[in-house]
Every structure is written in structure tokens, then in C-alpha cells.
C-alpha positions as CSV (number, residue, x, y, z in Angstrom):
1,X,-30.1,-52.1,-12.8
2,X,-29.1,-48.8,-11.4
3,X,-25.8,-50.2,-9.9
4,X,-27.7,-51.9,-7.0
5,X,-26.6,-55.3,-5.6
6,X,-28.7,-58.3,-6.4
7,X,-29.0,-60.5,-3.3
8,X,-29.8,-64.2,-3.5
9,X,-32.6,-65.8,-1.6
10,X,-31.8,-65.7,2.1
11,X,-29.1,-63.2,1.7
12,X,-28.5,-60.8,4.6
13,X,-26.9,-57.4,5.0
14,X,-25.6,-56.5,8.5
15,X,-23.5,-53.5,9.5
16,X,-20.9,-54.1,12.2
17,X,-18.4,-51.7,13.8
18,X,-15.2,-53.7,13.3
19,X,-13.5,-56.8,12.0
20,X,-14.0,-58.7,15.3
21,X,-17.7,-58.0,15.3
22,X,-17.9,-59.2,11.7
23,X,-16.3,-62.5,12.7
24,X,-18.7,-63.0,15.5
25,X,-21.7,-62.2,13.3
26,X,-20.5,-64.5,10.5
27,X,-19.7,-67.3,12.9
28,X,-23.3,-67.5,13.8
29,X,-24.4,-67.9,10.2
30,X,-21.7,-70.3,8.8
31,X,-22.0,-74.0,8.5
32,X,-19.4,-76.6,7.7
33,X,-18.5,-76.4,4.0
34,X,-19.6,-72.8,3.5
35,X,-17.3,-70.5,1.6
36,X,-16.8,-66.8,2.5
37,X,-15.4,-64.0,0.4
38,X,-14.0,-61.2,2.6
39,X,-13.4,-58.1,0.6
40,X,-12.6,-54.6,1.5
41,X,-9.9,-52.0,1.9
42,X,-6.7,-53.1,3.7
43,X,-7.2,-50.2,6.1
44,X,-10.3,-52.0,7.5
45,X,-8.2,-54.9,8.7
46,X,-10.5,-57.6,7.4
47,X,-7.7,-60.1,7.5
48,X,-8.4,-60.1,11.2
49,X,-11.9,-61.3,10.5
50,X,-10.5,-64.2,8.4
51,X,-8.1,-65.1,11.1
52,X,-10.8,-65.2,13.7
53,X,-13.1,-67.3,11.5
54,X,-10.2,-69.8,10.9
55,X,-9.5,-70.0,14.7
56,X,-6.1,-68.3,14.5
57,X,-4.6,-65.5,16.5
58,X,-3.6,-62.1,15.2
59,X,0.0,-61.8,14.3
């Protein structure tokens, strides 16, 4: 319908300034066993978000 996104019950949209802020925001929502799809242009550096969520350090 009009190209809009359909959000499931309880879905949230939050804008954050960078990959680190995204990791902080997500960490507050996630529970053990949750799955996360991180998608965006490579230039955004979202691999850093994944590294932070997994507890790793940036290379």
C-alpha cells in the first residue's frame, strides 16, 4: 500500500546519529534469543553496530 512499511505489533522506529548510538539503543530492547537484521549502506558503518552488540571491539 503506497510503498509504506508495515510494522508489527510493538514495533518501534527510532532515529539515531551513528552506529554506536544504534547499538546502545538496540541493547536496551534486545533479550536473549532475539534476532536482529542490520541493513544499510556500507558507508554508514553498521558493521560497527553489529560488533558492539556482539561485545567485540572494532578492527
